[in-house]
C-alpha positions as CSV (number, residue, x, y, z in Angstrom):
1,X,113.0,-92.6,3.7
2,X,112.4,-93.8,7.2
3,X,113.2,-97.2,8.5
4,X,109.8,-98.9,9.0
5,X,110.9,-100.6,12.3
6,X,112.5,-97.8,14.3
7,X,111.7,-94.6,12.4
8,X,115.4,-93.6,11.8
9,X,116.6,-92.4,8.5
10,X,117.5,-95.3,6.2
11,X,121.2,-95.4,5.4
12,X,120.3,-96.3,1.8
13,X,118.6,-93.0,1.1
14,X,122.0,-91.3,0.8
15,X,123.1,-93.6,-2.0
16,X,122.7,-92.4,-5.5
17,X,121.9,-88.8,-5.0
18,X,125.0,-87.8,-6.9
19,X,125.1,-84.2,-5.6
20,X,128.1,-84.5,-3.3
21,X,129.5,-87.9,-2.7
22,X,131.4,-87.0,0.4
23,X,128.3,-85.5,2.0
24,X,126.4,-88.6,0.9
25,X,128.8,-90.9,2.6
26,X,128.8,-88.8,5.8
27,X,125.0,-88.9,5.9
28,X,125.1,-92.7,5.2
29,X,127.6,-93.3,8.0
30,X,125.7,-91.1,10.5
31,X,122.4,-92.8,9.6
32,X,123.9,-96.2,9.8
33,X,125.7,-95.4,13.1
34,X,122.4,-94.2,14.6
35,X,120.6,-97.3,13.3
36,X,123.4,-99.4,14.8
37,X,123.1,-97.6,18.1
38,X,119.4,-98.2,18.1
39,X,119.7,-101.9,17.2
40,X,123.1,-102.4,18.9
41,X,121.5,-102.0,22.3
42,X,118.8,-104.5,21.3
43,X,118.8,-107.8,23.1
44,X,118.9,-109.3,19.6
45,X,122.1,-107.8,18.4
46,X,124.8,-110.4,18.0
47,X,128.5,-110.2,17.2
48,X,127.8,-111.6,13.7
49,X,125.0,-109.1,13.0
50,X,127.2,-106.2,14.2
51,X,130.0,-107.4,11.9
52,X,127.7,-107.8,9.0
53,X,126.4,-104.3,9.6
54,X,130.0,-103.1,9.6
55,X,130.6,-104.9,6.2
56,X,127.6,-103.1,4.7
57,X,128.7,-99.7,5.9
58,X,132.3,-100.3,4.9
59,X,131.2,-101.5,1.5
60,X,129.2,-98.3,0.9
61,X,132.3,-96.2,1.8
62,X,134.6,-97.9,-0.8
63,X,133.5,-95.9,-3.9
64,X,133.6,-92.5,-2.4
65,X,137.0,-93.2,-0.7
66,X,138.5,-94.7,-3.9
67,X,137.8,-91.9,-6.4
68,X,134.2,-92.7,-7.1
69,X,134.9,-96.2,-8.5
70,X,131.9,-98.5,-8.7
71,X,131.9,-101.5,-6.4
72,X,128.4,-103.0,-7.0
73,X,127.5,-106.3,-5.4
74,X,123.7,-106.2,-5.1
75,X,123.3,-109.9,-4.2
76,X,125.8,-109.7,-1.4
77,X,124.1,-106.5,-0.1
78,X,120.8,-108.2,-0.1
79,X,122.2,-111.3,1.7
80,X,123.9,-109.2,4.3
81,X,120.7,-107.2,5.0
82,X,118.6,-110.4,5.3
83,X,121.3,-112.0,7.5
84,X,121.3,-109.0,9.9
85,X,117.5,-109.0,10.0
86,X,117.4,-112.7,10.8
87,X,120.0,-112.4,13.5
88,X,118.2,-109.5,15.1
89,X,114.7,-111.0,14.7
90,X,113.6,-108.3,12.3
91,X,111.5,-108.3,9.1
92,X,112.6,-107.3,5.7
93,X,110.1,-106.6,2.9
94,X,111.0,-106.8,-0.7
95,X,111.2,-103.0,-1.0
96,X,113.7,-102.9,1.8
97,X,115.7,-105.7,0.2
98,X,115.8,-103.7,-3.0
99,X,117.0,-100.6,-1.3
100,X,119.7,-102.6,0.5
101,X,121.0,-103.9,-2.9
102,X,122.0,-100.4,-3.9
103,X,120.8,-101.3,-7.4
104,X,117.8,-99.9,-9.4
105,X,114.5,-101.6,-8.3
106,X,114.1,-103.7,-11.4
107,X,117.7,-104.9,-11.2
108,X,117.3,-105.6,-7.4
109,X,114.2,-107.7,-8.1
110,X,116.1,-109.7,-10.7
111,X,118.8,-110.4,-8.2
112,X,116.1,-111.4,-5.6
113,X,114.6,-113.8,-8.1
114,X,118.0,-115.3,-8.8
115,X,118.7,-115.8,-5.1
116,X,115.3,-117.4,-4.7
117,X,115.9,-119.8,-7.6
118,X,119.3,-120.7,-6.1
119,X,117.5,-121.6,-2.8
120,X,119.1,-118.8,-0.8
121,X,116.0,-116.6,-0.2
122,X,112.4,-117.3,0.5
123,X,109.4,-115.0,-0.1
124,X,106.1,-115.1,1.8
125,X,103.1,-112.9,2.0
126,X,103.1,-110.5,4.9
127,X,100.3,-111.7,7.2
128,X,99.5,-108.2,8.5
129,X,99.5,-106.4,5.1
130,X,98.6,-108.2,1.9
131,X,100.2,-105.5,-0.2
132,X,103.7,-106.5,1.1
133,X,105.9,-109.6,0.7
134,X,108.4,-110.6,3.3
135,X,111.8,-111.9,2.2
136,X,114.2,-113.9,4.3
137,X,117.1,-116.3,4.1
138,X,116.3,-120.0,3.6
139,X,117.2,-121.8,6.8
140,X,120.0,-123.9,5.4
141,X,121.5,-120.9,3.6
142,X,121.2,-118.8,6.8
143,X,123.4,-121.3,8.6
144,X,126.0,-121.1,5.8
145,X,125.9,-117.2,6.0
146,X,126.3,-117.3,9.8
147,X,129.3,-119.6,9.5
148,X,130.9,-117.4,6.8
149,X,130.3,-114.1,8.6
150,X,131.5,-115.6,11.9
151,X,134.7,-116.9,10.2
152,X,135.2,-113.5,8.6
153,X,134.7,-111.7,11.9
154,X,137.2,-114.0,13.7
155,X,139.8,-113.7,10.9
156,X,139.4,-109.9,10.9
157,X,140.0,-109.7,14.6
158,X,143.0,-112.0,14.4
159,X,144.5,-109.9,11.6
160,X,143.9,-106.7,13.6
161,X,145.8,-108.3,16.5
162,X,142.8,-108.7,18.8
163,X,143.5,-111.2,21.6
164,X,140.6,-113.5,22.1
165,X,137.5,-113.6,20.0
166,X,134.4,-115.5,21.1
167,X,132.2,-117.4,18.7
C-alpha cells in the first residue's frame, strides 16, 4: 500500500503478513525511516511529531524483538497517528487510521467509535471526496496529547543523559 500523501510505502503494510517476522520488521523500519526522512525535512515536522513517530516505530518492533509476543494497543496507535498528522498539518482518513491501529478493520472501527464517544476524535466528511471521511483529534484532546508526548520526550532525553532539551 502506498501513502496517499507522499507515495512512499506505508509502514503498516509489513504488519500481519506472518511470513517472516524479522523481514517484516526490517521492511517496516525501512519504510518508516523513509517516510520520516520525507516528512522530517518538512517545515511542519516538530520535535513532538518526530518523537511520536519514534514511539510508533518502536512499538511495532516490540513483538518481533520479544519472541513474537503480542503488544496490541490499537487506540494508542490511532491517537499517535492522528497526533503526528495534526502536528505535521496532514490529513488522516478513516482507512489510514484503521491501518495505523494494527488491528483488523472492524476492530479498528470499533476503537475509533469509542474514541469518538469519549470526545478524543472527530470525524468529518472529506470536502474533496465524498467517499472518504477525515478523522482528527478533538482540539482539547490534541492539547492533552501534545503535553503528554512532550513530557515523555523530555523525560526520555533526561533518562538518556541528554543535556538540554527544548520544549
